[in-house]
Every structure is written in structure tokens, then in C-alpha cells.
MDAnalysis code that builds the backbone (N, CA, C; Angstrom):
import MDAnalysis as mda
import numpy as np

u = mda.Universe.empty(249, n_residues=83, atom_resindex=np.repeat(np.arange(83), 3), trajectory=True)
u.add_TopologyAttr("name", ["N", "CA", "C"] * 83)
u.add_TopologyAttr("resid", np.arange(1, 84))
u.add_TopologyAttr("resname", ["MET", "ARG", "ARG", "GLU", "ILE", "GLU", "ASP", "ILE", "SER", "PRO", "ARG", "MET", "HIS", "ALA", "GLN", "THR", "LEU", "ARG", "HIS", "LEU", "GLU", "LYS", "ASP", "GLY", "VAL", "VAL", "SER", "ARG", "HIS", "VAL", "TYR", "PRO", "THR", "VAL", "PRO", "PRO", "ARG", "VAL", "GLU", "TYR", "SER", "MET", "THR", "PRO", "LEU", "GLY", "ARG", "SER", "PHE", "PHE", "SER", "PRO", "LEU", "GLN", "HIS", "LEU", "ILE", "LYS", "TRP", "ALA", "ASP", "GLU", "HIS", "HIS", "ASP", "GLN", "VAL", "ARG", "GLN", "ALA", "ARG", "ASP", "ALA", "TYR", "VAL", "ALA", "PRO", "GLU", "SER", "HIS", "GLU", "ALA", "LEU"])
u.atoms.positions = np.array([
    [32.455, 75.477, -116.228],
    [32.685, 76.489, -117.221],
    [31.554, 77.016, -118.070],
    [30.982, 75.991, -118.496],
    [29.769, 76.076, -119.433],
    [28.637, 76.503, -118.613],
    [28.370, 76.324, -117.503],
    [27.381, 76.825, -116.652],
    [27.625, 78.269, -116.426],
    [28.779, 78.808, -116.385],
    [29.185, 80.113, -116.000],
    [29.056, 81.010, -117.216],
    [29.301, 80.439, -118.331],
    [29.337, 81.297, -119.494],
    [28.175, 80.970, -120.502],
    [27.095, 81.736, -120.574],
    [26.041, 81.610, -121.208],
    [26.365, 81.856, -122.880],
    [25.632, 81.198, -123.476],
    [25.614, 81.388, -125.049],
    [26.992, 80.643, -125.533],
    [27.716, 79.841, -124.887],
    [28.762, 79.168, -125.512],
    [28.306, 77.798, -126.149],
    [28.742, 77.590, -127.140],
    [28.522, 76.564, -128.025],
    [29.054, 75.286, -127.633],
    [28.610, 73.901, -127.524],
    [29.249, 72.929, -126.991],
    [30.624, 72.669, -127.910],
    [30.732, 73.023, -129.165],
    [31.767, 73.023, -130.036],
    [32.965, 73.864, -129.370],
    [32.690, 75.193, -129.192],
    [33.481, 76.083, -128.690],
    [33.980, 75.983, -127.279],
    [33.145, 75.238, -126.360],
    [33.375, 74.818, -125.215],
    [34.645, 73.771, -125.129],
    [34.407, 72.832, -126.051],
    [35.300, 71.776, -125.990],
    [36.508, 72.283, -126.511],
    [36.528, 73.103, -127.506],
    [37.944, 73.620, -128.238],
    [38.519, 74.456, -127.153],
    [37.913, 75.425, -126.369],
    [38.386, 76.045, -125.293],
    [39.132, 75.344, -124.240],
    [38.420, 74.233, -123.898],
    [39.074, 73.458, -122.911],
    [40.175, 72.556, -123.407],
    [40.280, 72.220, -124.657],
    [41.401, 71.632, -125.299],
    [42.635, 72.496, -125.238],
    [42.373, 73.774, -125.605],
    [43.499, 74.658, -125.725],
    [44.054, 74.969, -124.455],
    [43.099, 75.067, -123.249],
    [43.508, 75.351, -121.759],
    [44.348, 74.141, -121.484],
    [43.924, 72.955, -121.867],
    [44.504, 71.619, -121.467],
    [45.997, 71.663, -122.004],
    [46.199, 72.069, -123.330],
    [47.302, 72.115, -124.091],
    [48.386, 73.176, -123.554],
    [47.738, 74.220, -122.952],
    [48.614, 75.163, -122.506],
    [49.008, 74.816, -121.036],
    [48.415, 73.757, -120.405],
    [48.801, 73.574, -119.051],
    [48.075, 74.097, -118.043],
    [47.025, 74.756, -118.470],
    [46.065, 75.595, -117.632],
    [45.049, 74.622, -116.734],
    [44.677, 73.777, -117.325],
    [43.737, 72.740, -116.827],
    [44.200, 71.377, -116.998],
    [43.726, 70.365, -116.281],
    [44.046, 69.025, -116.412],
    [42.705, 68.313, -116.626],
    [42.782, 67.127, -117.412],
    [41.338, 66.481, -117.799],
    [41.376, 65.090, -117.340],
    [40.473, 64.593, -116.541],
    [40.388, 63.258, -116.054],
    [39.086, 62.716, -116.795],
    [39.191, 61.561, -117.407],
    [38.158, 60.772, -118.105],
    [37.773, 59.680, -116.904],
    [36.399, 59.616, -116.521],
    [35.941, 58.570, -115.837],
    [35.303, 57.443, -116.654],
    [35.724, 56.152, -116.410],
    [35.322, 55.016, -117.311],
    [33.852, 54.642, -116.885],
    [32.962, 55.501, -117.265],
    [31.460, 55.376, -117.050],
    [30.818, 55.379, -118.279],
    [29.501, 54.873, -118.421],
    [28.785, 55.019, -119.696],
    [27.591, 55.888, -119.309],
    [27.380, 57.050, -120.090],
    [28.476, 57.555, -120.858],
    [29.567, 58.063, -120.244],
    [30.820, 58.340, -120.798],
    [32.046, 58.752, -120.271],
    [31.754, 60.073, -119.530],
    [32.280, 60.313, -118.549],
    [32.314, 61.377, -117.720],
    [33.611, 62.168, -117.779],
    [33.772, 63.506, -118.010],
    [35.025, 64.141, -117.879],
    [35.052, 65.336, -117.036],
    [36.143, 65.377, -116.305],
    [36.200, 66.294, -115.229],
    [37.325, 66.983, -115.510],
    [37.464, 68.334, -115.436],
    [38.547, 69.580, -115.651],
    [38.930, 70.093, -114.306],
    [40.074, 70.138, -114.076],
    [40.446, 71.035, -112.752],
    [41.658, 71.878, -113.217],
    [41.794, 73.016, -112.344],
    [42.862, 73.939, -112.693],
    [44.152, 73.209, -112.121],
    [45.214, 73.415, -112.954],
    [46.585, 73.047, -112.608],
    [47.283, 74.129, -111.701],
    [48.402, 73.945, -111.190],
    [49.170, 74.972, -110.332],
    [49.319, 76.123, -111.237],
    [49.680, 76.070, -112.586],
    [49.900, 77.093, -113.408],
    [48.556, 77.776, -113.653],
    [47.522, 77.085, -113.875],
    [46.056, 77.895, -114.004],
    [46.015, 78.600, -112.592],
    [46.099, 77.991, -111.424],
    [45.626, 78.808, -110.240],
    [46.521, 80.123, -110.254],
    [47.928, 79.936, -110.670],
    [48.871, 81.263, -110.594],
    [48.274, 82.350, -111.458],
    [47.140, 82.031, -112.136],
    [46.578, 83.211, -112.982],
    [45.735, 84.058, -112.272],
    [45.117, 83.482, -111.277],
    [43.993, 84.063, -110.359],
    [44.328, 85.597, -109.877],
    [45.475, 85.517, -109.326],
    [45.856, 86.909, -108.642],
    [46.032, 87.976, -109.873],
    [46.846, 87.785, -110.972],
    [46.710, 88.870, -111.979],
    [45.339, 89.136, -112.487],
    [44.568, 88.105, -112.586],
    [43.125, 88.201, -113.114],
    [42.247, 89.094, -112.172],
    [42.456, 88.911, -110.842],
    [41.699, 89.813, -109.931],
    [42.099, 91.181, -110.058],
    [43.415, 91.490, -110.554],
    [43.766, 92.810, -110.667],
    [43.099, 93.396, -111.886],
    [42.952, 92.504, -112.798],
    [42.202, 92.975, -114.214],
    [40.770, 93.294, -114.029],
    [40.227, 92.265, -113.080],
    [38.793, 92.538, -112.793],
    [38.488, 93.863, -112.080],
    [39.291, 94.373, -111.068],
    [39.111, 95.295, -110.297],
    [39.434, 96.677, -111.380],
    [40.467, 96.522, -111.943],
    [40.597, 97.644, -113.030],
    [39.398, 97.773, -113.796],
    [38.722, 96.685, -114.400],
    [37.415, 96.826, -115.288],
    [36.398, 97.334, -114.396],
    [36.347, 96.879, -113.113],
    [35.165, 97.442, -112.386],
    [35.298, 98.910, -112.044],
    [36.669, 99.447, -111.841],
    [36.766, 100.822, -111.509],
    [36.699, 101.575, -112.821],
    [36.856, 101.194, -113.986],
    [36.753, 101.941, -115.166],
    [35.743, 101.702, -115.971],
    [34.715, 101.009, -115.586],
    [33.705, 100.504, -116.562],
    [32.896, 101.680, -116.957],
    [32.588, 102.894, -116.183],
    [31.857, 103.815, -116.611],
    [32.592, 104.598, -117.612],
    [33.892, 104.982, -117.433],
    [34.717, 105.532, -118.343],
    [34.761, 104.959, -119.679],
    [34.936, 103.558, -119.597],
    [34.823, 102.737, -121.039],
    [33.651, 102.937, -121.728],
    [32.585, 102.980, -120.921],
    [31.191, 103.166, -121.599],
    [31.000, 104.471, -122.000],
    [31.493, 105.407, -121.435],
    [31.280, 106.733, -122.001],
    [32.085, 106.969, -123.165],
    [33.529, 106.539, -123.276],
    [34.308, 106.537, -124.410],
    [33.474, 105.826, -125.727],
    [32.954, 104.599, -125.477],
    [32.322, 103.931, -126.437],
    [31.147, 104.656, -126.951],
    [30.352, 105.267, -126.113],
    [29.217, 106.006, -126.491],
    [29.605, 107.360, -127.220],
    [30.692, 107.947, -126.994],
    [31.325, 109.253, -127.684],
    [32.038, 108.908, -128.822],
    [32.462, 107.730, -129.105],
    [33.228, 107.295, -130.241],
    [32.457, 107.671, -131.460],
    [33.178, 108.081, -132.391],
    [32.624, 108.272, -133.799],
    [33.722, 107.567, -134.827],
    [33.167, 106.728, -135.519],
    [34.019, 106.092, -136.379],
    [34.420, 106.840, -137.391],
    [35.829, 106.824, -138.097],
    [36.225, 107.679, -139.032],
    [35.587, 107.078, -140.366],
    [35.566, 108.061, -141.240],
    [34.952, 107.611, -142.582],
    [35.825, 107.044, -143.195],
    [35.425, 105.964, -143.989],
    [36.152, 105.288, -144.802],
    [36.450, 105.947, -146.228],
    [37.568, 105.959, -146.691],
    [37.782, 106.476, -148.146],
    [37.887, 105.444, -149.050],
    [37.103, 105.277, -150.121],
    [37.333, 104.402, -151.002],
    [38.395, 104.720, -152.017],
    [39.168, 103.786, -152.359],
    [40.191, 103.939, -153.344],
    [39.535, 104.435, -154.746],
    [40.438, 105.267, -155.252],
    [39.885, 105.858, -156.578],
    [40.348, 104.741, -157.635],
])
């Protein structure tokens, strides 16, 4: 995961993996080596997320230009300070 996501700090990487393990999405195996080596793998629950994720990726690909145009056209509302 860390190789695929640039600019992720080691702390955030470890925290994310812990959350995914806690949720049952990944499993963790520690190898008794020096230094210890840890390997994560997808659980059946984690693999079941691939199909819905593919639909989301397809939607994002199909609507990327529209989202970019909406962002470019967006004008933030003016804030009103309390009197």
C-alpha cells in the first residue's frame, strides 16, 4: 500500500493498516525475523469490496471532467460576520 500511495507518512500508513485490520478488511502476519517483517493480506471481507469499488472508479472516470468543471465554476459564498 505504501508503494502505491505517495506522500503517506509512516505513522498514517500504520494507523490506516491497524484500522483496516480492526475492521476485518486485512489480516496481519508477523514473521519472526530480525528485524521483524510484517505482511498484510486482504481477507474475504476485504476482497468483497473490490466489485463495488470498481463501480465507483468507473463513475469517477466517466464524470471526472464534469467534477473538474464544477470545481472551476464554484464560487464560495461570502461569509457573514456576526454583529
